[in-house]
N, C-alpha and C positions, 0 to 999 in steps of 0.2 A: 624704395622705402621699406618694403617688407623685409628684405634681407638686412637692411640696416638695423631694424628692430630685432631680427632673429639672431643673426650670427654674432652681433656685438656682445652677446651674453654667453660666450662659449665655454665658460667654466663655472656657472653658477649652479645652485642646488635645485633639486627636482621637487615637484609639488607632492603634497600628502598623498600617499598611495599605500598599497598593501606592503610594499617594501620601502625602506628609506631611500631618499634620493642621494644621500651621502652617508658613508660609513667612515668613521674616524677611529683611530686607536692611539693610545699612549703606551709606548714600550717600556720595558724594564729600565732601559738606558734613560728614557725621559723621566721616569719616576726617581731614579737615582740623582739626576741633575736637580730635580725639584727639591728633594730633601736637603741637598747640599746648599741650595740658595735659602731655604727656609730656616735652617738652624741658626745662622747669624741673626736673622730677623727675630727669631724667638728669644735668643739670648738677651736682646735689648729690652724685652718685656719684663725681665726679672728685676725686682727691687730687693732692698735689704729685708731679710726675714728676721723679725724681732721675736726672740724666745722669751716666754714668760719667766719671771723670777721663780726660783725653786728653793725651798728650805726643807731640811730634814733633820731629825734628831736621832742619833744612834749611839748607844753605849756612852751616854752622858756627854756626847759631843754634838753641838749644833753646827750644821754646815749650811751656809747660804750661798747660792749661785745667782749672780745678778749681771745685768748689762750684757746678756748673751745675744749675739747676732750672728747671722750666717749670710754668706754671699756665694752666688753661683759663679764660679770662675770660667767654666766652659761646659757646653753640652756635648762636647766630643764630636763624634761622627754618627751618621745614621744611615739607614737603608729603608727603602719601600719596595714592596713587591706585590704583584697581584696574586691573591689566594683564590683559586677557582671556586666559584659559587659562594664565596664568603664575603670578600671585600678586599681591602688593601691592608696588608700586614706591615707594620713598621717596627723598627728596632733602633734604639739609640744607645750607644755604648761609650764609656769613657767620660761619664758625667763627673765633673770636678767641683767640689764644694769646700769652702773653708769657713770655720766658725771660731768664735772667741767668746770667753766669759770671764767674769771676776769671781774669785772664791774667797769666802771668809769662814774660818773655822774657830770655834771657841769651846773650851772645856767647861762643862757646867758645874764642876766642883772647884772648891777653893784651891789655889788662888786664881782660877779662871784664866789660864793662859790662852792666848789667841794668836792667829796669824792670818795674813792676807796675801794673795798671789793671783796670777792670771794663768789661764790655760787656753790653748787653742787646739782645735781638732780639724782634721782634713781627711777627705776621701777623694780618690781619683778614679775609682773603678765603678761608679754608679751606672745604672742602666734603666731603661724604660722600654716597655713594649706596648704597642697599641694596635687596635684593629679599627679601621675606618670603613664606613659604608658611603656610597655615593648614590644619592637618590635624584629623582627628577622633580624639581620644584618649579612648576610653571614654565617648563622648558629649559630652565637653567640647571646645571648640575649643582648639587648641594652636598657638602661634606658633613658627615655625622660621626662623632667619636663614639663607637660602640663600646669600647673598653680601653682603659689606660691603666697600666700596672707599673709602678715605679719602685725600684729597689736601690736605695742609696748605698747599702753595704756598711761595713764597720769603719768607724772613724779611728784614725791614728791620733792619740791625744798626747799633748806635750804641756808641761807645766813651766812657768816662768816666775822668777822672783823668790824661789825657795818655798818648799812645802814643809809644814810642821812635821818634824820627824816622828813625833809621838803618835800622830794619826795618819801617817803617810799612806799606809795600805788602805785604811778606811776611806780616805778621801779619793783615792784612785778608784775604789769600787763604786763610790757614790757617783763620781764623774762618768764612769763607764755606763752605769745604769741610766744616768741623766741623758746621755747621748742616745742610748739604745731605745729608751722608752719615749722620750720627749722630742729631742732634736731630730732624730731619724723621721719620726712621724710628721713633724711640721715641715721639714724640707721636702719629703715625699708628697705631702699635701700641696705645697706650693708649686712643685714641678707639675703635678697632675693638673692643678688649676690653670697654670699658664699654658700648658699644652692644649687643654680642652678649650680654653678661651680663644687661643690662636686659630684652632681648627674651625670652631663654630662661628667665630666673628670675623677675624682678620682675613683668613684664607677665603672664606665665603664672600666677603665683600670684594676682594680682588677678583674672584671668579664672576661675581654679579656685575662688576664694572665692565666686563667684556660684552660689547654689543652683539647680540645674536640676530637682530632684525635690522639689516643694513640696507639703506637706500642705494640703488644703483646710481653711481656718481655722474649722471648726465643732466644737462639742462632741459628746461621745458621745450617741447611738450613730452619729452621721453622720461621725465622724472616721475614716473607713475608706479614704479615697481620696487619691491624690497626683496632681498635675499634672506630667506628664513633659515637661520642656522640653529634654531632651538631643537632640543632633544625630542625625538619621537618616542623614546622609551627610556627606562632606567638603564644606566651603564651595566655592561656584563663583564665579569671578572674571569679571565682565561689565563692559562699558563703563558707567562711572558708578556702580557699586555692587558690593558683595559679597553674594551670595545665600546664605542659610543655611536649609536644610531641617531642620525640627524635628519630632521624633516627635509632640509635641502630643497626648499621650494622657492621658485621665483614667482611671486604673487603680486597682484595689484595692491598697492600700499593702502588703499581705502577699503576695498571689498574683501581682501584676503582670500578670494575664490581660488581653490586649487584646480589644476588641470584635470580634466575628467578621464584620464587614462592612467594605468598603473606604471610604477617604476619597476624595471627588471631587477633581479637579484644580483648583487655585487659582493665581492669579498670584503672582509673586515680587517685582514692582516696579511702581510707577506713576510715570510721568514727571511727572504733575501734582503729585505730592507729593515731588518730588526735592529740594526745598529743606529738607525735614525730615531729621534725622539718621538716624532708624530708621523703617522701615515693617514692620508686622506684619499678615499676612493670616491670618485664622482661617476655616476651612471650617465648614459646618453639622455636619460630623462631630464637632465639638467637643462640642456639647450631646448629640448622639445617643450618643456613647460614654459620656458622663457618666450619662445615663439608664440605659444598659445596665449599667454598673458597679453602680449603686445597686439596680437591679432584681435583679441576680444575688445581691446581698447580702441580699435580702428586705426592703429599706428603702423600696421604692416602694409605699407603702400608707398609708391614712389612715382612722382609725375615727371616724365621726361619731356621737356619742352623742345620744340623743333630747333630752337636756337642752340641747344647743347651739342648738336651733331657738327663735327668739324666741317668747314666749307670744302675741304679737299676730299671728303669721303664720297665715294661714287654714288651712293643712294642717300638723298636728302629726304627729310620728312615733309614732303609735299605730295599732292595727289598726282602730279605728273610722273615723278619718279616711282611712286608706289604702284602705279599702273602696271609695272612689271610683275608685281606680286598679285595684285587684284585689279584686273583690267577695268572693272566696272566703277572703281573709285573715282576715276578721272571724269567719267560722265556724270556720276551722282554729285560730285563736289568739285567742279572745275576750278583749277587754279587756287585751291585752298591749301593752307598749311595743315599739318597733322601733328598732334601731340599724342604721346603714349602714356597711359596710366597702367603701371605695373602693380598688381595686387595679388594677395594670397586669399583665395576664396575662404569664407568663414567656415565652411563645412569640411575643409581639407586639413590635413595634419602634416607637419614636417616630420621627416624620419632622419634620425641621427644614429650613426653606428660608430663604434670604437673598436679598433683592432691594434695589434702591434705596429701596423703600418701608419696609424694615425687616426684622426677623426674625419669622417665623411658626412656631408650634409646633403639631403635631397629635399628640396622645398617646392611644392606645387605652386605654379604661378599662372596668372592670366595677364596677357598684354592686350589692352584695349586701344585700338587705333582710332582716334577721334578726330574728325575733320573740324578745323577751327573756322566756323562760318560766321557771317555777319549776324546771324540770329542765335548764335551760341554754338557750343560744341555738339557735334552729331556723330554717333558711333558708326563707323564703317564696317569693321570686322574685329573679331577677338581671336587671338591665338593662345594656345595653352602649352606649357612645357614644365618639366621638372628640372629646376635649377640644381645641378650637381656640382659640388665643390669640395675641396679639401681644406681643413683648418689645421694649421700648425700652431700648437699651444706652447707657451713658455711660462715658467714661474719665476717671478722676479720681485724685487722691491722697487716701488715707484720712487723715482728720483726726486719728485716734488714733495710728496707727502711722507715718504718713508713707510707707507703701508705695504704689506705683502699683497701682491696682485697676481692674477692669472691673466696673461695677455695672449693675443693670438694674431694670426695672419691668414687671410682667406685667399685661396687660389681658385679661380673659376675654371671649370672643366668643360661642361657642355649643358645645353638645354634643348633637347630634341623637340621640335615644334609640331603642333597639330592644330587643326582648325576647330574652334569652339562654336563660333557662330559668324554669320556674315549678313550684312544688309546691302552688299554691293555685288552679289553673285559669287563666281568662282574665285577661290584664293589658293595660291600655291605656296604653302608655308616654307618649303625648302628654299625658295628664292629669298626668303627673309632672314636666313640663317646668319649671313654676314652682318646685317644690320643689328640683329638681336645680340649676336656675340659682342659687337662693339658696345652696345648699351649695357649689357650685363657685365662684361669683362672690363671695360675701360671707364665706365661712368659709375655704376653701382658698387662694384667690388672695391675700388679705391676708397670710396666714401665709407663703406663698412669697415675697412681696415684702419681708417683714422680712429674709429671708435674702439675697435678691437685692441689697438696698441695702447690705448689708455688703460685698459685692464679692469678687472672686477676685483673689488677688495675682499680680503678674508678677515675673519674676526681677529682683533688684537686689542691691546690695552697699553696705556703708557708704561714704558720701561721694557716691553716685550719686543724682542727683535728676532725675526726668523733668519736662520743661516743655513747654508748648504742645501738650498732648494733644489730638488731633483724631481723632474716630471717624467713619468713612465707611462707609455701607452700599452694597454693590455686588452685582452679579449673581452669586450663588453664594458670596459671602464677606462678611466684615466686616473692614474695614481700620482699623488703628490707626496713625496717623502721629504721631511725637513727636520733640522735641529732648531734650537732656539736658545737665546740668552735672555735673562731677566734681571734687570737692575731696579730695585724698588725706588720709586720716586719719594720725595718728601711727603707727598700726600698719602702715599700708600703705607708709609711708616706710621702715619697718624690715622687710625681707622675712621675717625669721625668725618674725614674728608674724602673717603673713598666713594666710588660709585659713578663718576662722570664718564660716559663713554667717549671713545675717540671721535673727533669730528670728521665724518666721511663727507667732505665738501664736494660739490660738483666739480669735476675735473675737465669735462669735455663738452663742447657745444654740440647739440644734437644735429646741427646743420653745418658742419665744419667747412664744406666746400661751397656753400651757397649764401651764407649770411656774413655780414660785416660785423665789426666790433659793436657791441650793444651799448657800451658806455657813452655817456654824453661828454662832449669836449668842454663843457662849462666848468669854470673854476669853482662855482658854487652850485648847490642843488637847485633844480627848478621848483621843487615843492619841499616844504618842511612841515612835518606833522608832529604833534605832541599828544600824549595820553596823560590825563591829569590824575591826581590822587583820588578824586571822586570816582573816576572810571575804574581805577584799580580796586577800590572798595566794592564797587558794583560787581566786578569780575570775580573777586573772591567769594562774595555772597552767593553768586550764581553757581560757582564751581563746587562749593563745599557739599551741597546735596548730591551732586553727581559723584564726587569722590567717595562720599559715604557709602554709596551703593556698591562700590568696588570691594568693600571689605567682606571677607568670609569669616566663618567660625575659626577661631584660633585654638588649636589643640595643644594642650600643655603636656609634655612628656611625663610619664609616671615617675614617682620618686619613692624609693625605699630607704629607710634609715633605721639605725638602732641606737638607742639612748639608754645606756646602762642595761637594765633588764627588760626594756620596753622596745618592741619592734613596731615601727609605724610605717604604713604604706599609704601613699596619696595617689589616687588614680582618677581617671575620667575627668581630668581638668580641661575645661573649655572656657573661652571668653568670647563675648560679643560686644562689638562697638555699638552703643545706642545712639550717640550723637557726636558729631565733630564740633559742636558748639558754634562759635562765631570766629571770624578771622579778619585780618587786615593785611594790606600790602602797601608799601610806600617805597618810592625811589630813594636810594642812598647815593648821594653825589659821588661820581667816579667809581662806584662799586657795582651796583646792580639793584635788585629789588629785594627788600627785606620783608619777610612775612611772619605773621604771628597768628597762632590758633589758640583760643582759650576756651575752657569749659568742655573739654573732651570727656565724654561719659562712657564708662566701660563697666559691664557686669561679668563676673566670673563665678564658676562653681566647681567643686571637686568633691570626691568621696574619700573619707579618711577611715582607715581601720587600724586599731591599736591592739596589741596583744602582749601580755606579760609572759616572759619566757620561763618563769618558775611556776611550779605546781600550785594551784590547779589550773594555770594558764588562762586566767580570765581575759576576755576580749570584748571589744565593742566596735560598732560601726556607726558613722553619722556623716552628714554633709556639711560642708562649709561654703558659704557664699561671701564673695568680696565685691565691693563696688567702689568706684571712684568717680567723682563728678568734676573735678577741677584740674584734670590733666591738661598739659599744654604742649605746643610744638613751636619751634622757631626754625625758619628756613631762609636761605639766601638763594635767589634765582638769578642766574646769569642770562643775559640776552645778547647773543652774538649775531653777526651777519654771515650767512652761508649761502652762496649762490644768489645773492640779492634778496634773500628772505630772512626775516628774524627767526632765530632758533633759540628756544629756551633750554637751559640746562640746570639741573638741581645741583648747585655748588655745595650746599651743606644742608642737612636736616638733623635737628636735635629734638628729641622727644623726652619729656619728663612726665611720667605717669603719676608720680606722687604716692601717697600712702593709701592703701586700701582700708575700707571699713569692713571688718569681718563680722559675720554672724554664723552661729552653729545651729544646726537643726537635727533633731533626732536624739539629742542628749549626749553630752560629752561625758565620757567615763570619769566618774568622780576621782578615781585614784590617780589619774594622769591629766586632769583638766588643765592645770597650769602648764604642764609640759607640752600638751597638744596645742594649746593656744600659741606658745612660743614657736613651735615647729611650723604651724600654719602661717604665722606672721613672717618667718624667714622664707618659707616657700613662696609666698606672694612677693616679698621684697626682692628676693634674689632671682627667682626663675620666672614668675608670672610677669613681673615688671619688665624684664628683659625681652620676653617674647612679644609683649604688646608693643613695646617701643620699637622693636625690630619690624613688626608688621606695619605699624603706622608710618614709620620711616620709608619702608619699601613701597607702600601704596602711594604715598605722596610723591616720591621720586619718580615712580613709573607714570603717574598721571602727568607730571610736568614734562618728563623726557619723551613720553610716547603720545598720550592722548591729546594734551594741549598742543604739541607740535603738529600733530596730524590735522587738527582744526585750523591752525595757522597756515599750514602748507596748502590747505584746500582753497585759500583765498587767492584768486588769480591776480597777478601783478603785471601781466603783459596783456592789456585789454584792447581788443580791436575797436576802433571807432565804429559805432553801430549804424553805418550807412551802406547802401547797396552800390553795385558797380555803376560807374567806374571809380567811385570815390572810396571804395572799401580797400584801400591800400595802406592804411596807417594804423599803428598801435599806440596806445598811451603806456609809457613805461613807468610803472609805479615801484620798481625794484629799489631796494635800499642802495644809496650811494656809498655808505660806510656803516660801521657798527653803531647801534643806538647809543645815545648819551643819557646820563642820569643826572638830574638837577633837582634842587629842592622843589617839591610840588609837582613834578612832571618827568616823564621819560620822552626825550626828543628823538625823532628819526628824520634823517636827511634822505630824501627820495629823488631819484634821477629826474622825474617829472618832465620828460621830453616826449614829444609826439614824433615818431620815427616811421620810416617806411617798413612795413611788416616783413619784407623780404630782405632788404639790404641792411636794415638796422643802422643806416648811416646817420650820425648825429649832426645837428646843425653846427656850422663852423663858427659860432660866436658864443661868448660866455653868457651865463646867467648872472643877473645882479644879485647882490646880497639881500636876503630877506630875513625877518625875525623868525624865531622858533617858538615863541610863547608870548601870550598877552595875559597879564594879571587881570585885566578887565573881564576876560572870558574864562577865568579859572574855574568857575562853577560848572562849565560844560565838560563833558567827558573827553571830547576830542577837538583839537584845533588843527586846521589845515591851512597853511599859508601857500598861496600860489603866486609865483612871480610872473611878470609879463613874458618871460622866456617860454612859458608853456604855449601861449598863442603864437609867439614869433616862430617857434620851432615848427608848429603846425603849418603856418603859411609857407615856410621854407621847404618843408617836406612835399607839400602839394605843388609848389613851384617847380621843384626838381623832377617831379613826376609828369610835368606838362599839363597839370590840371588847373593852374591858375590862369585860365583863359575863358573868354565868353564871346560868343558870336551873336550879334543882333541882326537878324534878317530884316530886309526892308519892309517885309509884311508885318513886322511886329509893331510898327508905328501906327497908331490909330489914324483913320482916314481924315478926321477933322483936325489933326494936329497941324499947326501952322508951318512946320518944316518937315517935309517928307524926305525919305532917303532915295532921292534920284538926282541926277546931275543938273536938272533944271533948277530945283529948289536949292541945292548946295552951291550953285553959282553965286549966291549971296555971300557965302563964306570964302569960296575959292573960285573966282571968275573963270579961270582956265579949265576947270573941270568939264564945263559944258562943251567947250571946243574939243578937248581931248577925247571925251567919251559922250558924244551927243545921244540923248534919248535913252541912256542906260540907268538901271537901278543901281543903288549903292548899298552894300552890307558893311557893318562895322565888326571888326575883330579886336576885342579888348584883351590885352595880355599884361602880365607883370614881367618886365624884362629880367632875364637871367643876370645875375651879378648885383641886382638891387635887393634891398632888404626892407621888410615891413617894420614899422616902429610902433610898439604898443607901450602905452604909459598908463600907470595906475595912480590914482590920488583919491582923497576922501570924496571928491566930486564924482568919481566913477572911472571907467576905463575908456581910453581914447585910442583910436587906431588911425595910422597914416600909412597908406599902401601906394607905392609908385606904380602908375599904369601908363601904357601906351594904347592909343585908340587908332587903329588903322582903318581908313576910309577906302574901301575896295570897290571899284566899278565892276558890275556883273556884266561881262561882255560875252559875245557869242563864242569867243576863243578862250574863255576862262576869266577868272577874277584878276583884275589889274589894279595895283595900288595907285591911288591918286595922291594922298598925303597922309601924314601921321601926326597926331597931336599927343601931347603928354600932359599928365597932371598927377598930383598927389591926392588920392581919394582920402578925405578926412571924415571920420565918423565917430560916433559915441556908442559904446556897447553897454547896455544895462544887463548885469548878470544877476541870477538868482539861483539858490540851491533848493532842490525839490526832489520828490520821489516820482519817477515816471509812472503815469497811471496805467500804462499797458504792461510793463515788465516788472514794476516794483523796485527797479534799481535806483539807487541814489545818483542824481545827475546834477551837473552845473550847466544851466541853460542860459541863453542870452538873446538879446534883441538889439539889432543894429539900427541906428538912426543916421541917415545920410546928412552931412553938413555942407561940404563944398568940395570942389575939385578944380582949382584954378588952372586954366589951360595955357599951353604954350605950343609952339610949332617945333616938332622934332625933325621932320623932313617933308619935302613936297616934290612931286613929279609933274605938277600942273601950274607952277608959278606961285604967285603970292597967295597967302592964306591969312585970313583975319580970324584968330581963334576966339575972340570975344563974341563974335556973332554966333558961335556954336554953343554958347552957354545954355540957351534955352533947350536945345535939342539934347545935349548931354546931361543936363540936370534931370530931364525926364527919363533918360536911359538909366542913369544911376539910381534915381529915387524910385522909379516906377517898375524897373525890370531887374536890375542887379541886386538892389537891397532886399526886395522880397525873396529872391532866390537864396541869398545868403542867410536870411532869417529862418527859412525852413531848416537849414542845417543847424543854425545856432539854437533853434527851439528844441531840436532833438537833444543836443547837449553833450557834455563830456561825462562819461560814466566814471564813477568812483569804485574802488575795490569793495567787494562785499562777499558774503558766503551764505549758505543756507542757514536760516535761523537768526541771522543778524539783520536787524531793522533799525535804520536811522530815524531819529525824531528830533523835534525842536531845532530845525535848521535855522541858522542865523548867518547871513552873509554881510560882511563889513568891508567897505573899501578903505584902504589905507594908503599911506605914502609909499609907493613902490610895490604894493602887493594887494591881493584880495584874500581875505580870510574867511573861511567857513568854520563856524563853531557849531557843534552838534552833540547831542546825546545819542545813546543807542540802547536797544534791548537785545538780549541773546537768549534763544531757547535751544538748549542742547538737543540734537536729534536723538530719537529713542534708541538708535543703535549705539549712541555714545555710551550707554549704560552697559553695553556688552564689552567686556575686557578683551574679547577676541577681535574687535573691530577698532582700528585706529580712528578715534574721533567720531566714528559713526557716519562718515561721509562716503558717498559713492565716488567712483573715479571721475565722474562727469562734473566738471566745474560749472559754475553758473553760465547759462547760454546767453552771451552778449550778442543776440541775434540782430541782424540788420533791421533797422526800424523805419527807414525811408528809402525811397527810390531816387537815385540821382540821375536817372536816364531821362533826358529831355524828350518832349513830344514834338514831332514836326507839325507846325500849324496847319499845313495843307491836308493833314490826315484827320482833322477834327472839325466838325461843323460847329456853328455857334450854339445850336441846341444841345449837342453832345457836351460842349464845353460847359454850358450852364448846368447841365445835369451832373457833370463831374464835380463842378464847383459846389453844388448843393450837397453831394455825397460827402465831400470833404468837410462841409459845414464850417469852413474857415479855420479848422483845427490844423495847426502846422505840424503835428506829430506824425500824421499819416502812418500810424503803426500797423495798419492791416494791409499794407502793400499798395496803397493808393499812390499813383505816380507822383513824383515830386512836382512836375510841371503841369499846368493846365492852361486853359484859356479863360480870361475874364473880360466881360464886356464893360468897358468904362462908359459912363453916362453919355449918350449921344455919339458914341464912337464904335468903330468896328472892334472885333475880338482882339484882346491884347495878350501877347505871350508873356507868361511869368517864367522866365528862365532862359536857358540857352539851347541852341540847336546843335 
């Protein structure tokens, strides 16, 4: 188990330390490819440039230029390069622009001759230079355009339609001036604007859509860890590449706790791989932090049952064979089986090394040899060793998902043994080498390799494909060098739709060699649940105050501008979100969940300084404040099914801040008051609005994609039935059977709803009936849960297959005063031949549900009815062992009254029940003693079923079926309704966000530990001979008739019926 958790993560990032766990670099070749992909995307952003009409009068000639427009024909080609210590330098050359205009000229003196004609202008050698910075914005790289300088150049002008000869030279001069002073400026301004917008908006949205906190793609219980690819520092600009230091941590998805040891120093770039677009260097800390994370979660362990050792192997896991290793074990535990628990001690650390020869792992282990005794497992001795193995890593694209992955294969080398402790005397560890080599090499290693071959995902986004993957082993690191291609998707061409991360769905079962398929064979789900519009309204009202706390101060970049002779500087701009107002959520049939937030309130302030550039240079400074109270946001939330759990995604978020109400403080310079007011209005409208809308959109998306999903993920959907051994073998599977559906008034979820063996996960081999998804009569409740009879039928089948649908009634369980005793003399009334065949013997009953038979559960408005086929074996207790006399059969018919409630001990929501015995009409199955009259056995068996079996079953039913919940979630106003073919639970709930949920560094604020569905009752029967009447009465008094037995009270006791001897409640 330890190695499964440790080595399966052979290429993930290292935890936060003094050095990054991963160092990445983008080469000059990669930058050149990026600019080649970006230029066509930018070209599509240009629209027609409309040039204002122009009129001038020169030498008695009036010239009007109108209908002037320009079109960008091509951006030409570009280049990007890293400028050490500065940023990214970009150059675009060969910009091509075409323009056209209409010209009308008129002589102002009589007889006022005039003429009209068209002109066009073109330029093919325009250029632009830019400098970009890349900063660290919450762990994501963010592009910032530090400067953009556009030079269109001189237009080549042509006239069409004839030019008035008398003013030809004059008009050419006017047109040339018009292009140089007006057209040039507007075209350059448009190119500057489009480039700046693409960098700050479109490119950053593509970058932000790359998920950097990626769940490891394994199923429960190993779906507890994320790979943290967020930046640990701002990128560095070096000659030939941009260096990016990445946190590279494998951390618990809930606690985010980093491994408590440092990462070693690793390179950032290799000139020998400079031709590749990206280089990724992973330190050995990668695997070490992964092992530590799973170790702390208690998942680095593996239980080797004695049944796993091949029958042909010379040393079996029993005390006789192991006496060769530890002679005292045979004496201490004669003729017992032995299981081995392989663990990694919590105080120890795995050591991973990397060299050109490959990756080597050394993991300290302890092997506990535990004798399986009648009173439980008992430790015999403990061996220790360092598991040494080699890992061959490969980089590839997963054939199922298309994601780039790092996969691996483990080879077991050795594990030199030593004695840690012994309870059986001398141990010779060397003699155990062959057995341990078999366990570690042939059982654990293949299991680990199933996981390693699935691989670990690397960050990607829609349209991005990694090519030419090359993995290189180096001294102290593993290097991945790769190229990539990028094809913008339709969503990425439309910025408003950007931002949804790739779905890293679970790809592998964490127990591939040991568990069967978890899906139910039913054609319909066993449970259907629905969340109403009222619940969605409650959810948004509860979430908005938490979302609001995630906002920080928004800093607005300074802006300098010059307007004629006045220079204006706006600085120290900041904004604060006062309130998110109120919101609503509603299902949109066939689409998802539509949300609306109204009444967003924002306050902003900035400092303005104005100065006149002519003598005597008067200036003034003052503050401006802006507020808006009616901003709004609209969003669409998708809900998909990933690994059986609902996963939210922010499909779109649109924010409309609206118009700010401005106020000036400190006095506005009178000579530029109107100008300043207009400049401030534009500043808020163009820049402040954009920054606020960007921040609100980002926080809402992150809350949906990260925080909300973390809360949902913390809800356990594979819940053990809370009973003790031997009945603790089953789980209730509440995973989704398919993706949620959206209908008017509710969101519906189909749930597997099966009770399965927790180890094999084998589904019941019969279908679930069709049940409703929604009831209008209960629409006011937050949640509706419809359960089909399949839930209980699958439970009976699972326990039947495990051999637990049986019940033994000892002859001593029948009260002394009862008219029919379990002995051959009394039973001769039912089967006369029994007295002759077994004279003077007692008789025990063994009640079983035959294999191949099925329980039938029905539901109606009158309640739930159960019919369970049984065989009752009458076995004579003879000196030579039990001998079967005859077998009766009947269908046990009973009624089950269900109710929904909160367990008083655990606080969990439960569905509990109480069984009432009705009848069990008897027939003869077989006989070894001649004729049997089953009718005469009615009195005896009615007592057995009503007085012994039914109370036993009710202890189990009173504990109940647990429903999924999580910390902070409380169900209330339970209502249980019996319907035709189903039972419905309608309920409301409250939810209190954990305090840690307010910390943006903690996903949802939940610890890694899910709710403890601990055993609530003991299913182990008590031998009546071991308990006196007085002890039984004392035990009964302690239980106080309470069937929950939550504090470890044994399930079975002895009860004195009036006038009778002690009566056993349960089975032996």
